[in-house]
Phi, psi and omega in degrees: 000132180281157178293138181303146179238120178289141175061028179294317178244127181231127181226138174243139178220132175264124182261119173289150188278052179274149174050037172094353179267113185281169181304129179203144174249146174217161170230162183252127174251129177269122184262328178208148180238165171073023176290138184258103176051055175291154181235329184212152173221150178206144175284140174277119182304141181087003179209175173259010181281153183240131174259138184228149170256154170235143187296341178289355176105017182243158177240140177226160175235129172270122181272117186293328183284312183263343181081005180279158175247120186251132176283140179243126180274171172092011178291157180291159172290134185233163170250109188260018175291152176059236181266009187271181179134199173279126192246254189278161174214140182210120174299139179298154177303332178258030186306320184295339175262317187267334185071011185275144170235145177258144183223152168237151180199164172262127179234153184250153172263188183292343179263011181065020170272155188236161178207156174282132180244146169241133178212178176214156180209165178259129180275121176256098182293326182298320181259005180051055185213153166266131183242157170056047180297129176240134169272119185265327183201138173238126180282126183241155005278159167299147186225154177274070180207149178238035181216167174055062177270351185066240163097016172273149185243143172212154178242139178203131173053041177078015180233159174249128175254142170213150189260155174230169175244181185267010177059027175067029176296136178252017178277078188282076179197188184294343179268007179301148185298331180288345176261003183262108180289355179280350176238171176258017183271149182064043190213167164252127184253148181229127181226159165293164186297337178268005179094353177285164184268127177295142181291341181262014172297150191293333185245018187295334182254007180271126181301132176081356182271149172288114188291345181281349185293132174255317172215161184213184185076033178253155179268299180201099185273112178239018175212132185204129178210149169271128181294127186292342182257320185262338185081359178291150173270123175250143177218159172231139184223152179288138168266182176263106179052063188094185181073019177297146191231150165246127184232150167257128190280134173239139184305125172074008186270158180255125184263006162096343184293133357257026184275344172220127184200149175260007177264181176229163183295129176302325187282326186243341186075008183255152175298146177239357180202155174290157174290166175301133179224149179300133178087007181276358178091000181243156174277123181278152177293154173282342175204141177215158175259159182281180183283156174093167185283339183286332186243017186270169183212074178294108190274151170205115180086138180209145164217163180243121191290127180215033182254187181252344186293325179237076188299331181285351179260010180307131178080357178283149173273141172241118184225131179285141175248122183281307187291314187264004165060055172209166175258115182280131174252114185247127170288147181216115177238098188065241177259007177271115185236142178211145176284113183273310186212157174252098180279150178062021188296331184262007185272341177080026180250128162295133184262121184262320181204157182214139178218138173274128180299125184292337181263314188260346182073007174287164184250117185257134189222143168243144172278175181240124179149187187275344183209079190231163184262161158261127186220168175217150175261128179233154179298139178261081182212000000 
Protein backbone atom coordinates (compact mmCIF):
# COMPACT_ATOMS: atom_id res chain seq x y z
CA UNK A 1 0.00 0.00 0.00
CA UNK A 2 1.38 3.39 -0.95
CA UNK A 3 1.66 6.24 1.49
CA UNK A 4 -1.44 8.48 1.40
CA UNK A 5 -1.18 11.60 -0.72
CA UNK A 6 -3.13 14.71 0.17
CA UNK A 7 -4.94 16.48 -2.69
CA UNK A 8 -4.05 13.72 -5.16
CA UNK A 9 -7.48 13.95 -6.78
CA UNK A 10 -9.25 17.30 -6.92
CA UNK A 11 -12.69 17.81 -8.34
CA UNK A 12 -14.97 20.84 -8.29
CA UNK A 13 -18.69 20.60 -8.86
CA UNK A 14 -21.31 23.33 -8.79
CA UNK A 15 -24.60 22.02 -7.46
CA UNK A 16 -27.75 23.70 -8.71
CA UNK A 17 -30.29 24.20 -5.97
CA UNK A 18 -32.76 21.53 -7.07
CA UNK A 19 -34.91 19.52 -4.64
CA UNK A 20 -33.61 21.37 -1.60
CA UNK A 21 -29.86 21.17 -2.22
CA UNK A 22 -28.50 24.71 -2.33
CA UNK A 23 -25.56 25.96 -4.37
CA UNK A 24 -22.29 24.46 -3.08
CA UNK A 25 -18.83 23.70 -4.43
CA UNK A 26 -16.64 20.87 -3.25
CA UNK A 27 -13.35 19.26 -4.06
CA UNK A 28 -12.10 15.74 -3.43
CA UNK A 29 -9.00 15.04 -1.37
CA UNK A 30 -7.45 11.58 -1.53
CA UNK A 31 -6.22 10.51 1.92
CA UNK A 32 -5.08 6.93 1.22
CA UNK A 33 -4.68 4.78 -1.86
CA UNK A 34 -4.51 1.09 -2.61
CA UNK A 35 -7.11 -0.12 -0.11
CA UNK A 36 -8.05 -3.73 -0.78
CA UNK A 37 -11.82 -4.29 -0.70
CA UNK A 38 -12.70 -2.01 2.21
CA UNK A 39 -16.24 -2.33 3.53
CA UNK A 40 -16.70 0.11 6.41
CA UNK A 41 -15.11 3.15 8.02
CA UNK A 42 -15.72 4.90 11.33
CA UNK A 43 -14.07 7.68 13.30
CA UNK A 44 -12.44 6.67 16.56
CA UNK A 45 -13.96 8.88 19.29
CA UNK A 46 -11.51 11.27 20.88
CA UNK A 47 -9.37 11.49 17.73
CA UNK A 48 -9.51 12.28 14.02
CA UNK A 49 -8.30 8.77 13.15
CA UNK A 50 -10.42 6.40 11.07
CA UNK A 51 -10.77 2.64 11.57
CA UNK A 52 -11.63 0.57 8.50
CA UNK A 53 -12.48 -3.05 7.73
CA UNK A 54 -11.39 -5.00 4.66
CA UNK A 55 -13.34 -7.99 3.41
CA UNK A 56 -10.26 -10.20 3.52
CA UNK A 57 -10.61 -10.15 7.30
CA UNK A 58 -8.26 -7.36 8.32
CA UNK A 59 -8.65 -4.08 10.17
CA UNK A 60 -6.60 -0.94 9.54
CA UNK A 61 -6.43 2.55 11.03
CA UNK A 62 -5.77 5.70 9.02
CA UNK A 63 -3.73 8.10 11.14
CA UNK A 64 -5.00 11.64 10.58
CA UNK A 65 -1.79 13.32 11.71
CA UNK A 66 0.75 11.37 9.70
CA UNK A 67 -1.45 9.96 6.94
CA UNK A 68 -0.17 6.41 7.47
CA UNK A 69 -2.34 3.30 7.34
CA UNK A 70 -1.61 0.87 10.20
CA UNK A 71 -2.56 -2.81 10.28
CA UNK A 72 -4.45 -4.02 13.36
CA UNK A 73 -4.22 -7.68 14.38
CA UNK A 74 -6.84 -9.82 16.12
CA UNK A 75 -9.77 -9.62 13.71
CA UNK A 76 -12.17 -12.59 13.65
CA UNK A 77 -11.85 -15.44 11.18
CA UNK A 78 -14.13 -14.73 8.23
CA UNK A 79 -15.48 -16.40 5.11
CA UNK A 80 -14.79 -13.94 2.30
CA UNK A 81 -16.38 -15.87 -0.56
CA UNK A 82 -18.96 -14.04 -2.64
CA UNK A 83 -20.23 -10.98 -0.79
CA UNK A 84 -18.83 -12.14 2.54
CA UNK A 85 -15.89 -11.20 4.73
CA UNK A 86 -15.24 -8.73 7.51
CA UNK A 87 -18.01 -6.18 7.12
CA UNK A 88 -19.12 -3.36 9.41
CA UNK A 89 -17.28 -1.80 12.36
CA UNK A 90 -18.58 0.71 14.90
CA UNK A 91 -16.93 2.08 18.05
CA UNK A 92 -19.14 1.55 21.10
CA UNK A 93 -20.91 4.61 22.54
CA UNK A 94 -18.60 4.32 25.57
CA UNK A 95 -15.50 3.73 23.43
CA UNK A 96 -13.38 6.37 25.19
CA UNK A 97 -13.77 4.39 28.43
CA UNK A 98 -14.10 0.80 27.21
CA UNK A 99 -12.06 0.85 23.97
CA UNK A 100 -14.63 -1.53 22.46
CA UNK A 101 -15.57 -1.78 18.83
CA UNK A 102 -18.46 -3.82 17.42
CA UNK A 103 -18.02 -5.79 14.21
CA UNK A 104 -20.08 -7.88 11.82
CA UNK A 105 -18.76 -10.60 9.53
CA UNK A 106 -19.68 -13.73 7.60
CA UNK A 107 -18.39 -16.89 9.22
CA UNK A 108 -18.58 -20.53 8.14
CA UNK A 109 -19.38 -23.76 9.97
CA UNK A 110 -17.80 -27.17 9.39
CA UNK A 111 -20.10 -27.77 6.41
CA UNK A 112 -18.95 -24.55 4.67
CA UNK A 113 -22.32 -22.95 5.27
CA UNK A 114 -22.26 -19.31 6.34
CA UNK A 115 -24.05 -16.92 8.67
CA UNK A 116 -23.89 -13.27 9.72
CA UNK A 117 -22.04 -12.78 13.02
CA UNK A 118 -22.01 -9.87 15.46
CA UNK A 119 -19.14 -9.48 17.90
CA UNK A 120 -17.10 -6.98 19.86
CA UNK A 121 -13.46 -6.56 20.84
CA UNK A 122 -11.27 -4.09 22.69
CA UNK A 123 -8.93 -1.95 20.58
CA UNK A 124 -5.38 -1.80 21.95
CA UNK A 125 -3.77 1.11 20.10
CA UNK A 126 -0.38 0.62 21.78
CA UNK A 127 -0.05 -2.93 20.44
CA UNK A 128 -2.11 -2.32 17.28
CA UNK A 129 -4.41 -5.21 18.14
CA UNK A 130 -7.97 -6.20 18.85
CA UNK A 131 -8.22 -7.99 22.20
CA UNK A 132 -10.85 -10.12 23.97
CA UNK A 133 -12.98 -10.83 20.90
CA UNK A 134 -16.50 -11.96 21.85
CA UNK A 135 -19.10 -13.40 19.49
CA UNK A 136 -22.38 -11.84 20.63
CA UNK A 137 -24.88 -13.23 18.12
CA UNK A 138 -24.94 -15.61 15.16
CA UNK A 139 -27.92 -15.46 12.79
CA UNK A 140 -29.22 -18.97 12.23
CA UNK A 141 -29.55 -21.23 10.41
CA UNK A 142 -26.21 -21.32 8.60
CA UNK A 143 -26.92 -21.42 4.87
CA UNK A 144 -25.31 -22.58 1.64
CA UNK A 145 -25.13 -19.06 0.26
CA UNK A 146 -22.43 -16.40 0.04
CA UNK A 147 -24.60 -13.34 -0.38
CA UNK A 148 -26.94 -10.84 1.27
CA UNK A 149 -25.40 -10.70 4.73
CA UNK A 150 -26.72 -7.20 5.45
CA UNK A 151 -24.39 -6.24 8.31
CA UNK A 152 -24.68 -2.56 9.17
CA UNK A 153 -24.49 -1.57 12.85
CA UNK A 154 -26.14 1.30 14.77
CA UNK A 155 -26.55 2.17 18.45
CA UNK A 156 -29.65 3.68 20.02
CA UNK A 157 -31.01 3.97 23.56
CA UNK A 158 -28.45 1.62 25.04
CA UNK A 159 -28.95 -1.10 22.42
CA UNK A 160 -27.06 -2.35 19.40
CA UNK A 161 -28.95 -2.80 16.14
CA UNK A 162 -27.57 -4.72 13.18
CA UNK A 163 -29.04 -5.64 9.84
CA UNK A 164 -29.24 -8.89 7.94
CA UNK A 165 -30.16 -9.88 4.40
CA UNK A 166 -32.33 -12.57 2.88
CA UNK A 167 -29.33 -14.66 1.75
CA UNK A 168 -30.45 -14.29 -1.89
CA UNK A 169 -33.53 -16.46 -1.53
CA UNK A 170 -35.63 -16.57 -4.73
CA UNK A 171 -38.72 -18.05 -3.09
CA UNK A 172 -40.89 -15.06 -3.97
CA UNK A 173 -43.93 -15.90 -1.89
CA UNK A 174 -45.32 -15.95 1.65
CA UNK A 175 -42.83 -18.66 2.69
CA UNK A 176 -39.82 -16.48 1.85
CA UNK A 177 -37.21 -16.36 4.59
CA UNK A 178 -37.66 -12.60 5.10
CA UNK A 179 -41.30 -13.30 6.05
CA UNK A 180 -40.31 -16.08 8.47
CA UNK A 181 -40.14 -14.81 12.03
CA UNK A 182 -38.40 -18.03 12.99
CA UNK A 183 -35.09 -16.80 11.57
CA UNK A 184 -33.22 -13.51 11.83
CA UNK A 185 -32.74 -13.14 8.09
CA UNK A 186 -34.14 -10.23 6.10
CA UNK A 187 -34.46 -8.29 9.33
CA UNK A 188 -33.16 -5.59 11.62
CA UNK A 189 -32.09 -7.12 14.92
CA UNK A 190 -31.92 -5.41 18.33
CA UNK A 191 -29.81 -6.61 21.25
CA UNK A 192 -28.51 -5.37 24.55
CA UNK A 193 -24.91 -4.25 24.37
CA UNK A 194 -23.72 -7.60 25.77
CA UNK A 195 -25.61 -9.56 23.10
CA UNK A 196 -28.56 -10.59 25.27
CA UNK A 197 -32.12 -10.08 24.04
CA UNK A 198 -34.07 -7.10 25.45
CA UNK A 199 -37.30 -8.07 27.15
CA UNK A 200 -39.20 -5.35 25.28
CA UNK A 201 -38.37 -6.59 21.77
CA UNK A 202 -41.61 -6.99 19.77
CA UNK A 203 -41.52 -10.76 19.23
CA UNK A 204 -39.79 -11.89 22.40
CA UNK A 205 -42.90 -13.69 23.69
CA UNK A 206 -44.12 -15.13 20.39
CA UNK A 207 -43.68 -18.89 20.13
CA UNK A 208 -41.18 -19.88 17.45
CA UNK A 209 -40.08 -16.33 16.68
CA UNK A 210 -36.48 -15.11 16.72
CA UNK A 211 -36.57 -12.80 19.75
CA UNK A 212 -33.87 -10.45 18.43
CA UNK A 213 -36.04 -9.24 15.52
CA UNK A 214 -36.99 -5.56 15.61
CA UNK A 215 -38.39 -5.30 12.06
CA UNK A 216 -38.60 -7.76 9.17
CA UNK A 217 -39.57 -8.16 5.52
CA UNK A 218 -36.29 -6.63 4.30
CA UNK A 219 -34.19 -7.82 1.35
CA UNK A 220 -30.60 -6.73 2.08
CA UNK A 221 -29.93 -3.78 4.38
CA UNK A 222 -26.50 -2.28 3.70
CA UNK A 223 -27.11 1.22 5.05
CA UNK A 224 -28.25 2.12 8.57
CA UNK A 225 -28.10 5.31 10.63
CA UNK A 226 -29.73 6.94 13.64
CA UNK A 227 -31.05 10.37 12.67
CA UNK A 228 -29.06 12.91 14.71
CA UNK A 229 -32.11 15.13 15.31
CA UNK A 230 -35.09 12.79 15.61
CA UNK A 231 -33.43 9.60 16.88
CA UNK A 232 -35.27 7.57 14.22
CA UNK A 233 -33.53 4.64 12.58
CA UNK A 234 -33.15 5.10 8.83
CA UNK A 235 -32.03 2.33 6.50
CA UNK A 236 -31.53 1.68 2.82
CA UNK A 237 -31.85 -1.75 1.27
CA UNK A 238 -31.30 -3.42 -2.08
CA UNK A 239 -34.29 -4.28 -4.20
CA UNK A 240 -34.54 -7.03 -6.79
CA UNK A 241 -33.46 -5.54 -10.12
CA UNK A 242 -34.55 -2.07 -9.07
CA UNK A 243 -37.02 -1.27 -6.35
CA UNK A 244 -34.24 -0.21 -3.95
CA UNK A 245 -35.73 1.41 -0.84
CA UNK A 246 -35.13 3.99 1.88
CA UNK A 247 -37.12 3.17 5.01
CA UNK A 248 -37.72 4.62 8.46
CA UNK A 249 -37.84 1.76 10.94
CA UNK A 250 -40.90 1.12 13.08
CA UNK A 251 -40.91 -1.37 15.94
CA UNK A 252 -42.21 -4.82 14.97
CA UNK A 253 -43.30 -3.85 11.47
CA UNK A 254 -43.18 -5.84 8.24
CA UNK A 255 -41.59 -4.04 5.26
CA UNK A 256 -43.06 -6.39 2.71
CA UNK A 257 -40.18 -8.12 0.95
CA UNK A 258 -40.87 -10.01 -1.32
CA UNK A 259 -44.67 -9.69 -1.18
CA UNK A 260 -44.57 -6.01 -2.12
CA UNK A 261 -41.82 -4.61 -4.30
CA UNK A 262 -41.10 -1.99 -6.96
CA UNK A 263 -38.45 -4.21 -8.58
CA UNK A 264 -38.63 -6.97 -11.18
CA UNK A 265 -37.15 -10.46 -11.36
CA UNK A 266 -33.48 -10.49 -12.39
CA UNK A 267 -34.07 -13.70 -14.33
CA UNK A 268 -37.14 -12.71 -16.35
CA UNK A 269 -37.44 -8.92 -16.09
CA UNK A 270 -41.07 -9.43 -15.03
CA UNK A 271 -42.82 -8.27 -11.84
CA UNK A 272 -43.11 -10.94 -9.15
CA UNK A 273 -45.14 -8.91 -6.63
CA UNK A 274 -47.42 -5.87 -6.60
CA UNK A 275 -45.89 -2.52 -5.62
CA UNK A 276 -46.45 -1.15 -2.14
CA UNK A 277 -50.03 0.06 -1.82
CA UNK A 278 -51.94 1.67 1.01
CA UNK A 279 -53.69 -0.94 3.13
CA UNK A 280 -51.56 -3.90 2.02
CA UNK A 281 -50.40 -4.54 5.60
CA UNK A 282 -46.78 -3.54 4.97
CA UNK A 283 -44.80 -0.41 5.74
CA UNK A 284 -44.02 1.36 2.48
CA UNK A 285 -40.64 2.99 1.88
CA UNK A 286 -40.31 6.74 2.21
CA UNK A 287 -38.44 6.62 -1.10
CA UNK A 288 -37.97 3.94 -3.72
CA UNK A 289 -36.40 3.50 -7.12
CA UNK A 290 -38.17 2.07 -10.14
CA UNK A 291 -37.67 -1.33 -11.77
CA UNK A 292 -34.71 -2.35 -13.89
CA UNK A 293 -31.00 -1.67 -13.95
CA UNK A 294 -31.23 1.81 -15.46
CA UNK A 295 -33.03 3.33 -12.49
CA UNK A 296 -31.71 1.23 -9.62
CA UNK A 297 -29.70 2.32 -6.59
CA UNK A 298 -27.96 -0.60 -4.87
CA UNK A 299 -27.08 1.17 -1.60
CA UNK A 300 -24.07 0.73 0.65
CA UNK A 301 -23.30 3.05 3.54
CA UNK A 302 -25.29 6.01 4.77
CA UNK A 303 -24.88 9.10 6.89
CA UNK A 304 -27.16 12.04 7.66
CA UNK A 305 -25.47 15.39 7.29
CA UNK A 306 -25.24 17.36 10.54
CA UNK A 307 -21.97 19.28 10.11
CA UNK A 308 -20.94 22.86 9.48
CA UNK A 309 -18.78 22.54 6.36
CA UNK A 310 -21.80 22.25 4.02
CA UNK A 311 -24.55 24.16 5.86
CA UNK A 312 -27.01 23.95 2.96
CA UNK A 313 -26.95 20.15 3.21
CA UNK A 314 -28.16 20.02 6.81
CA UNK A 315 -30.46 17.03 7.27
CA UNK A 316 -29.68 15.55 3.85
CA UNK A 317 -29.02 11.83 3.46
CA UNK A 318 -25.74 10.68 1.93
CA UNK A 319 -25.97 7.14 0.52
CA UNK A 320 -23.44 5.26 -1.59
CA UNK A 321 -24.52 3.77 -4.92
CA UNK A 322 -22.61 0.66 -5.96
CA UNK A 323 -23.79 0.02 -9.51
CA UNK A 324 -23.97 3.57 -10.86
CA UNK A 325 -20.86 4.79 -9.03
CA UNK A 326 -21.98 7.91 -7.26
CA UNK A 327 -22.76 9.25 -3.81
CA UNK A 328 -26.44 10.12 -3.60
CA UNK A 329 -27.41 13.35 -1.81
CA UNK A 330 -31.07 13.14 -0.77
CA UNK A 331 -33.11 15.98 0.65
CA UNK A 332 -35.25 14.86 3.59
CA UNK A 333 -38.07 16.89 5.12
CA UNK A 334 -39.79 14.63 7.63
CA UNK A 335 -40.76 11.62 5.54
CA UNK A 336 -40.52 13.51 2.23
CA UNK A 337 -37.33 12.35 0.51
CA UNK A 338 -35.93 13.20 -2.91
CA UNK A 339 -32.67 12.56 -4.75
CA UNK A 340 -31.09 16.01 -5.02
CA UNK A 341 -27.66 15.40 -6.53
CA UNK A 342 -25.26 12.72 -7.69
CA UNK A 343 -21.93 13.51 -6.04
CA UNK A 344 -18.66 11.96 -7.33
CA UNK A 345 -20.53 10.82 -10.43
CA UNK A 346 -17.60 11.29 -12.81
CA UNK A 347 -14.92 9.67 -10.64
CA UNK A 348 -15.67 6.03 -11.55
CA UNK A 349 -15.81 4.65 -8.01
CA UNK A 350 -18.38 2.25 -6.64
CA UNK A 351 -19.20 3.83 -3.27
CA UNK A 352 -19.02 1.43 -0.33
CA UNK A 353 -19.36 3.63 2.77
CA UNK A 354 -19.67 7.27 3.82
CA UNK A 355 -19.24 9.09 7.15
CA UNK A 356 -19.50 12.77 8.07
CA UNK A 357 -16.46 13.91 10.04
CA UNK A 358 -17.60 14.68 13.60
CA UNK A 359 -15.13 17.55 14.01
CA UNK A 360 -14.73 19.11 10.58
CA UNK A 361 -18.03 18.28 8.88
CA UNK A 362 -16.19 17.00 5.80
CA UNK A 363 -17.60 13.93 4.03
CA UNK A 364 -15.38 10.83 4.14
CA UNK A 365 -15.91 8.08 1.56
CA UNK A 366 -14.39 4.74 0.60
CA UNK A 367 -14.61 3.10 -2.78
CA UNK A 368 -15.37 -0.56 -3.36
CA UNK A 369 -12.84 -2.84 -5.01
CA UNK A 370 -9.33 -4.24 -4.94
CA UNK A 371 -7.42 -0.93 -5.31
CA UNK A 372 -9.54 1.97 -4.11
CA UNK A 373 -9.06 5.20 -2.17
CA UNK A 374 -10.13 6.73 1.10
CA UNK A 375 -11.22 10.24 0.18
CA UNK A 376 -13.08 13.21 1.55
CA UNK A 377 -15.25 15.99 0.16
CA UNK A 378 -14.33 19.47 1.42
CA UNK A 379 -15.80 22.88 0.54
CA UNK A 380 -14.11 24.48 -2.47
CA UNK A 381 -13.89 28.04 -1.24
